[in-house]
MIDOSE-1310 file (N, C-alpha, C; in nm, 2 decimals, decimal comma, always signed):
residues 68
mndd	-8,01/-4,68/-7,39/-7,97/-4,75/-7,27/-8,09/-4,80/-7,19; -8,08/-4,93/-7,15/-8,19/-4,99/-7,07/-8,18/-4,93/-6,93; -8,30/-4,94/-6,86/-8,30/-4,90/-6,72/-8,20/-4,98/-6,64; -8,19/-5,11/-6,68/-8,10/-5,20/-6,60/-7,96/-5,17/-6,62
drpr	-7,92/-5,10/-6,72/-7,78/-5,06/-6,75/-7,74/-4,94/-6,67; -7,83/-4,86/-6,63/-7,80/-4,74/-6,56/-7,76/-4,77/-6,41; -7,67/-4,69/-6,35/-7,64/-4,71/-6,21/-7,76/-4,68/-6,13; -7,78/-4,77/-6,03/-7,90/-4,76/-5,94/-7,86/-4,66/-5,83
lrgd	-7,95/-4,58/-5,79/-7,93/-4,49/-5,68/-7,93/-4,56/-5,55; -7,83/-4,55/-5,47/-7,82/-4,63/-5,35/-7,90/-4,56/-5,24; -7,97/-4,63/-5,16/-8,05/-4,57/-5,05/-8,18/-4,52/-5,10; -8,21/-4,53/-5,23/-8,33/-4,48/-5,28/-8,46/-4,54/-5,22
aath	-8,46/-4,68/-5,21/-8,57/-4,75/-5,16/-8,59/-4,72/-5,01; -8,48/-4,71/-4,93/-8,49/-4,68/-4,79/-8,55/-4,54/-4,77; -8,50/-4,45/-4,85/-8,55/-4,31/-4,84/-8,70/-4,30/-4,86; -8,74/-4,37/-4,97/-8,88/-4,38/-5,00/-8,97/-4,44/-4,89
lsse	-8,92/-4,55/-4,84/-9,00/-4,62/-4,73/-9,01/-4,53/-4,61; -8,90/-4,47/-4,57/-8,90/-4,39/-4,45/-8,98/-4,26/-4,46; -9,01/-4,22/-4,58/-9,09/-4,09/-4,60/-9,24/-4,12/-4,62; -9,27/-4,25/-4,63/-9,41/-4,29/-4,66/-9,49/-4,28/-4,53
slds	-9,61/-4,22/-4,53/-9,70/-4,22/-4,42/-9,75/-4,36/-4,39; -9,75/-4,39/-4,26/-9,80/-4,52/-4,22/-9,94/-4,51/-4,16; -10,00/-4,39/-4,16/-10,13/-4,37/-4,10/-10,24/-4,46/-4,15; -10,23/-4,49/-4,28/-10,34/-4,56/-4,34/-10,33/-4,72/-4,33
ysqd	-10,23/-4,76/-4,27/-10,20/-4,91/-4,25/-10,27/-4,96/-4,13; -10,33/-5,08/-4,14/-10,39/-5,15/-4,03/-10,28/-5,21/-3,95; -10,31/-5,27/-3,83/-10,21/-5,33/-3,75/-10,16/-5,46/-3,83; -10,25/-5,53/-3,89/-10,21/-5,65/-3,97/-10,12/-5,61/-4,08
elde	-10,15/-5,50/-4,15/-10,07/-5,46/-4,26/-9,93/-5,41/-4,21; -9,93/-5,35/-4,10/-9,80/-5,31/-4,04/-9,72/-5,43/-4,00; -9,78/-5,54/-3,94/-9,71/-5,66/-3,91/-9,66/-5,72/-4,03; -9,73/-5,73/-4,14/-9,68/-5,78/-4,27/-9,57/-5,70/-4,32
rial	-9,58/-5,57/-4,31/-9,47/-5,49/-4,36/-9,34/-5,51/-4,28; -9,35/-5,52/-4,15/-9,24/-5,55/-4,06/-9,18/-5,68/-4,10; -9,26/-5,79/-4,12/-9,21/-5,92/-4,16/-9,13/-5,91/-4,29; -9,19/-5,84/-4,39/-9,12/-5,82/-4,52/-8,99/-5,75/-4,51
leae	-8,98/-5,64/-4,42/-8,86/-5,57/-4,40/-8,76/-5,65/-4,33; -8,80/-5,73/-4,23/-8,71/-5,82/-4,16/-8,65/-5,92/-4,25; -8,73/-5,97/-4,35/-8,68/-6,07/-4,44/-8,58/-6,00/-4,54; -8,61/-5,88/-4,58/-8,51/-5,81/-4,66/-8,38/-5,78/-4,59
iarv	-8,39/-5,75/-4,46/-8,27/-5,72/-4,38/-8,19/-5,85/-4,38; -8,25/-5,97/-4,36/-8,18/-6,09/-4,35/-8,12/-6,12/-4,49; -8,18/-6,09/-4,60/-8,13/-6,12/-4,73/-8,01/-6,03/-4,75; -8,01/-5,90/-4,71/-7,90/-5,81/-4,73/-7,78/-5,86/-4,65
kahr	-7,81/-5,90/-4,52/-7,70/-5,94/-4,43/-7,63/-6,07/-4,49; -7,71/-6,16/-4,54/-7,66/-6,28/-4,60/-7,57/-6,25/-4,72; -7,61/-6,15/-4,80/-7,53/-6,11/-4,92/-7,41/-6,04/-4,87; -7,42/-5,96/-4,77/-7,30/-5,89/-4,72/-7,20/-6,00/-4,67
nkaa	-7,25/-6,10/-4,59/-7,16/-6,20/-4,54/-7,09/-6,28/-4,65; -7,17/-6,31/-4,76/-7,11/-6,38/-4,87/-7,01/-6,30/-4,94; -7,03/-6,17/-4,96/-6,93/-6,08/-5,02/-6,81/-6,07/-4,94; -6,83/-6,07/-4,80/-6,71/-6,06/-4,71/-6,63/-6,18/-4,72
ahra	-6,69/-6,30/-4,73/-6,62/-6,43/-4,74/-6,55/-6,44/-4,87; -6,61/-6,39/-4,97/-6,55/-6,39/-5,11/-6,42/-6,30/-5,10; -6,44/-6,18/-5,04/-6,33/-6,09/-5,03/-6,21/-6,15/-4,95; -6,25/-6,21/-4,84/-6,14/-6,27/-4,75/-6,07/-6,38/-4,83
aada	-6,14/-6,46/-4,91/-6,08/-6,57/-4,98/-5,98/-6,51/-5,09; -6,03/-6,40/-5,15/-5,94/-6,34/-5,25/-5,82/-6,28/-5,19; -5,84/-6,21/-5,08/-5,72/-6,15/-5,00/-5,62/-6,26/-4,96; -5,67/-6,37/-4,91/-5,59/-6,48/-4,87/-5,51/-6,54/-4,99
lfrs	-5,58/-6,55/-5,10/-5,51/-6,60/-5,22/-5,40/-6,51/-5,27; -5,42/-6,38/-5,27/-5,32/-6,29/-5,32/-5,21/-6,27/-5,21; -5,24/-6,28/-5,09/-5,14/-6,28/-4,98/-5,05/-6,40/-4,99; -5,10/-6,52/-5,01/-5,02/-6,63/-5,02/-4,94/-6,64/-5,14
gsgg	-4,98/-6,58/-5,25/-4,91/-6,58/-5,38/-4,80/-6,47/-5,38; -4,81/-6,37/-5,30/-4,71/-6,27/-5,30/-4,59/-6,29/-5,21; -4,59/-6,40/-5,14/-4,48/-6,42/-5,04/-4,36/-6,48/-5,09; -4,35/-6,51/-5,22/-4,24/-6,59/-5,26/-4,17/-6,53/-5,38
């Protein structure tokens, strides 16, 4: 079985990031890290919104088809 085929542990990356010591980072490195994390948050939110819109469209389709 390939690694890509196995279920991914959810929350694993966030747990790893939150447990990492930040003491060795410079202010510039911390600013870069913040920017990367904010970009990732925006990407996740966009995916969540896309999934919600897809779900709403599917719900609407099935609701309209079951009325008759």
